N, C-alpha and C positions, 0 to 999 in steps of 0.2 A: 455133290448136290444134296441139299437137305431133303429128307423123305417126303414132306408135304409138298414141296415144290415139284419134285419128280412125279408125284401122283397127279398133281394139277396139270402138268405138261402132258402126261399120258392120256388123261381124260380129254383134254382139248384135242389131242391128236386123233383119238378114237372118234370123237364127234366130227372132226374134219373129214376123216377117211370114210365115214358112213354117209356123209352128205352126197347125194347123187350129183354126177357131173352134168354140165349142160350150160346153155347160155341163159343168163338171168333176163327177166323181162326188163325192157328199157324204161317203161313208164307205167303208172298205175292204170288198172283196167277202167275202161269207160263202157258202161253197158251199151250194147248195140241194139238189144231188144228186151222187152219185158213180156212175160206171159204169166198171168194170174199171180202177180206179186213176186215172181222169180225173175232174176236178171241173167242175161247171157252176153258173152263177148261176141265178136265178129266170127269166131270159129265155132260158136255154139257151146262153149264151155260155160259152166255156171260162174257167175261173178257177183260182186256186191254192188250196192248203191248206198252211198252215204250222202245225205242232203247237207246243204250249207250250214244248217243249224246243228249238225252232228247226229241227226236221226238216222239209224241204220235200218235197212230192210229187215223183215222178219227172219229170213233165212240166215243172215249174218248173225243176228242175235241168237237164234236157235243153235247155230254152229258154236258160238261161244259157250252156251250152256252144255251142249253135248261134248265138246272138247274137254271141258272141265269136269265132266262126269266120268269120262273113260280114258282120255289120253294124257291128261296132265300128270298123272301118277308117275309116268316115265319121262315124258317130254317137258315137264315143268309148267308152271303157271304161265299163261299168256303165250304159250308156244316158245318160251325163251330158253328151253333146254334144261338139262340137269346133269349131274355126274353120271347118270345112267344111260341117257339117250340124247340124241342131238336136238338142237333148237329147230322146230319145224318152221318157225318164221324165217329161218335162214334156208333150210332145205328146200322149201317150196319155191324159192327164187329160181331154182334149177330143175324143178320137176314139172312135167306136164300134168294135166288133169288125168290122163290115162295112166301115167306112171304112178301117180298118187293112189288112184283106185286099185291098181294091181297090187301095190305093196300092202295096203290096208286089208284087202280081201284075201290075198294069198299069203301074206307075211313074207319074210325073207331072212336069210341067214348070211352073215358076212364074216369071213375069217381073214384076218390080217395080222401079221407079225405074231402069230401064235395065240391071238385072242379071237374069240368068237362072240359076235353080237347077234342077238336074235330079236326080230320084230315078229311077234306072234300073229297068226292069222285072226282077223276079226270078222271073217266071212259068215260066221253063224251067230254073231252077236247083233241082235235086232236093235239094241240101243246105239250101235254104230252104223250098221248097214242101212237102216231106215232113214238115217240122217247124214249119210255120207256126203251128199252135195252140200249140206249146211256146214259141216265141219270144214270141207274144202274151201267154201266161200269165206268163212271166218279166217282160216289160215292164209288165204290169198290176200285178204285185206291187211292182215298183220305183216305178211311178207313184203307187200308193196308199200308199206308205210302209211296206209290210208286210215288205219285204226290203231289208236294207242292202247297201251296195256290197261287191263281192268275191264269191268263190266260196262258195256255201252250204256250211257245214261238215258238215251231215248231210242225208241224202236217203233216201227210200224206195227199195226195190229196183225195178228195171225190171219192170213188169207184163208178163205174156205178151201181152196185147192190144197193148202198145207194140211188142214184138218182131215180132208178126204184121203190124202196120200198116207198120212200117219195111221188112220184107221185101217186102211187096206193093208199096209205093211205089217202092222202089229196084230192084225186079225181081230180088232175090237168092234 
């Protein structure tokens, strides 16, 4: 086998092995309720709202911005993965909201076939922790096929509740 092909196969295998197991969601999320511009599913997990004209809610847009500020370095643009870390748009199909928050806050280390992969803890990074729900909502929209790659063209205005939460979290 040629060296480049062997490396590509190994990278794909590592990404597959690092993706958490579970049942994928059957259909895109439909918000069950809204609270101050933030949307939730029937289980109370944060979710997105994308209007018929393509306008995304503020938190989905904020999640896009925050993801590309801190996460894309390893996980690739638009959560599509890289040679270094798995595609979160795929991984999130098999992760619950609780699992996602645990991995981001605590980090994790996975050793398989003599290789060790490390997701560092972001539990003290305010640029991630203060916007964790936003990042999750963006990734969920990508995972469920509701949001295409690239910056959302239209977005809702930032709600006062988001401004207040940001100020409280960042201490400003």
